[in-house]
N, C-alpha and C positions, 0 to 999 in steps of 0.2 A: 566515445568509448569503442574500442576495437573488439568485435565479437568474432566468433567462429564463422558466422555468416559473412562478415566483411572479408575475412581471409578467403573463403570459398569464392566470393565474387572476384577478388583479385586473381585467384588461380584460374578462374574461367576466362578472365580477360587475357591472362598470359597464354592460355591455350589458343585463344583466337588470334592474339597479336604477340607471338613469342619474342619478337624483337623490339617490343615497346620498352624503352629505357625507364620511363616513369613507373610503369607497372612493376617491373622487376626490382627496381630500387625500393619502391614502397613495400612490396611484399617481403623482400629480404630484411628490411628494417623492422617491420612489424614482428616478424618471427624472432629476430634477434632481441628486440625489446621484451619479448615474452620468454627469453632465454631458451628458445628453440633453435640453437645455433646450427646444429647439423641440418635441420630442415631449411633454414633460411640461407645457408651458405651457397647452395647452387644458384640461387637468384642473385645474390651479390656478385658471385663470380661471373655470371652471365652479364650483369650490369657493367662490369669492368670491360668485357670484350665488346659490348655494344658501344660503350662510351669511347673506346679507342677510336672508333670511326666517326661517331656522331657528336661527341662532346669531350674532346681530349683534355680540356681544362679541368674536367671533373674526375679524371682517372685516378689521380693521387688520393683524393679523399675516399674514393670507393675502395682502393687498394687497402687503405687503413682499416676500413670496415671489414674487409675480408680477413686481414691479418688478425684483428681483434677477435673475430669469430673463431679462427683456428686456436688462438691463445686461450679463449674461454673453454674450448674443447680439450685443452691440455695437449694439443698437437703443436708443440713448440717448434718442431723442425720446419713445418710448413709455415707457421707464423713468422719465423725468422726469415725464410725465403721471401715472403711477400713484403715484410717490413723493409728488407733490403732493396727490393724493387721500388718501394715507395721512396726510400732515401735518395735513389738516383734521380728522382723527379723534383727534389727539393732544392731551393736555392742554397748557396753555400752557407749563408748566415743562419739558416734554420736546420741544417743537416744534423747538428749535434742532438737535437731533440729526437729526431727520427732514429739516430744510432742508438740512443738509450733504450728504445723499444727492442732493437735487435739484441742488445746486451742482455736485457731482461729475459729474452727467450733462451739465450745460451747459458745464462745462469741457471735457469730451470732445467736445462739439459745437462748441467754440470760439465759443459765443454769449456774448460778453463782457458785453453789456448785461444779459442774464438772470443771469449770475454776479454782477454788480454788484447787481442788484435783490434777489436772495435772500440775498446776504451781508449787505446792509443790514438785512434782516429778522432775521437771526441776531443782529446787533448791537443790535437793539431789544429782544431777549430777554436777551442776554448782552453788555452793553456793554464788558466788559473782556476779551473773548475775543481772545487774541493772534493766533491764526491768521486770524480774520476781519478784524481791524484791519490786519494785514499785507496781506491780499488786497485790501482796499479801497484802502489806501495805494498798493499796487503798481499798481492799476488807474488811479488818478489820475496816478501817475508816467508810465505808458504814454500816457495822454491828453496829458500835457504834452509828451512826446517827439514825439507826432504833430503837435502844434501847432508845435513847432520846425520840422518839415519844411514845414509850411504857411507859416511866416514866411519861410523861405528862398525859397520859390517866389514869395511876394509881393514880396520885395526884388528878385528877378530881374526881376519885372514892373514894378518901380518904382512899386508901389501903396502909397504912404505911409499912406493912411488904413486900408487893410487890415492893414498891418503893425502899426499902433497898436492896432487892435481885437484882433488875435491876441496881441500881447504882453500886453495886459490879461487875456486869457483864460488865457494861460500862467501869469501871476502867480497867478491864482485857483487854477489847478490845483496849482501848487507849494505854495500855502498849504494846500490839502487834503492833499497828500502829507505835509507836516510835521505837520499836526494828527493824522492817523491813525497815521503811522509812529512819531511820538514816543511815542504810547500803546502801539504794538505792541512796541517794544523794551523798554519798561518791563514789559510782560506776559511777554515772552520775551527774556531777555538774551543768548540764543545765536543769535538770528536774524540771520545775517550779511547776507543779502540786504536786509533792512529797514534795517540800519545803513548799508549802502552807498547805497541810494536816498535815505535821509534826508540823508546827508552831501552827496550831489550836489545835492539840492534846496536845502539851505542855501547851498551854494556858488553855485548859479545865481541864488539870491535876493540874492546879494551880501553874505551874512553868514557868511564863512568861520569867524569866531570860534565860532559855534554848531556848525559842522561838526567842530570839533577832536575832541570827545569820541567822535563816531561813527567817525572815521578811526582814533583810538587804539584803540577797541574792536575794530576789524577786525584790527589788528596783534596783539591779544591772542587773538582767536578763531582766526586763521590766520597765525601768525607766520612760517610757511614760505613765504608768498606774497609775492614781491618787490614786486609792484605795490601791495600794501597799504602798504608802507613808503614807496614813491614818492608815493602819494597823500597820506600824512601830511606828508611833506616839502614837497610842492607847497602843501599847505594853510598850512604855516608861512610859506612864501614869500609867499603871498597876504596874510598878516597882517604881512609885513615883519619877521617874527621869524627872521631869517636864521641866527642861531646855533643856535636850536632845530631848524632844518631839517637840520643836519649829521648828527646821529645817525640819523634815519630813512633818509636817503640812504646812509649808510654801511652800515646794515643791509641795504638793498636790493641793494647791489653785493656784499655777502657772499653773498647768495643767487643773484645773477646778475651775474657780473663782466664780462659782455659788453655791458652797457647803456651805450653811448657817451654818450648824452644825459645820464645821471646823472653819469657821470665828469666831463663837461664842467662841470656845475653845481657839483660838488664842488671842481674846480680853482678856480673863481671864489670859492666860499665860503671855502676854505682861504686864499686869497690876501688876501681882505678881512677875515679874522678872525685874522690874525697866526699862521698855521700853515704856514710856508714848506716844512718838510720833508714834510708831508702833501701840500701842493700839488705838490711835485716828483714824488712817487710817483704821484699821481693823473694828472699830466700824462704821465708815462712810460707808464702803463697806457693812456691815451687814444691815445698815439702807436702803441702796439702794435696796438690795435684798428683804427686808421686804416690801418696798413700791411697789414692782412689783406685 
């Protein structure tokens, strides 16, 4: 058991032998294990410097410990810097794991450009990594959404040339979304977020036929979510496959029978597809909702 007396003895040893690698490593680790990261960090940092001269093979592991201490202290900028130094010492086949630590730091800092940069580096090493593919695809999706806002502003300003330029940029962004997320969902068939973004990208590209499989997959992954069924129904409407849209809409109102918009669509679908009894019931439900 590590006691305060043990720590004091190690500190005394460090005072007497300040360049003793074993003492500094042990003291830094004891304090870190007790979640006294700020107190333990100087000893770990000193261990790195001593190790560079006396035990270079151990530098990488010690750098990881320094970086984790910074991370636990929410000092993500310093953590990222030290993790990057650690990555430089890793062999090529293990660099991806180290880069993921760098990415985690930049995600905490909300530095999206750096997240994008280092995730691309992971993909250069592991081109089929589903998590990285999803992250890059999601980043392109967010970029496309930002361009949408800029397009709205340009339209309000009646700047046709600017709108044209931005629409071309949005198309390129959605092309990148599709490229990466199509690979991501093949690598991880349970990634609901990637399926949803992929479906939206296909829809906004004007190719709802390609979005069908993604909307269907979402109803399989989360059949209890009413909106997933609505989206699938809407997709069939876009394709003018009106009869195919009925079942998804029916599933959605089973889960949420207060959605007046869907009941209204069902009334029209039932009437135009020779289902008068169902149309009557749907119309009655719509009247109930309207009277509330």
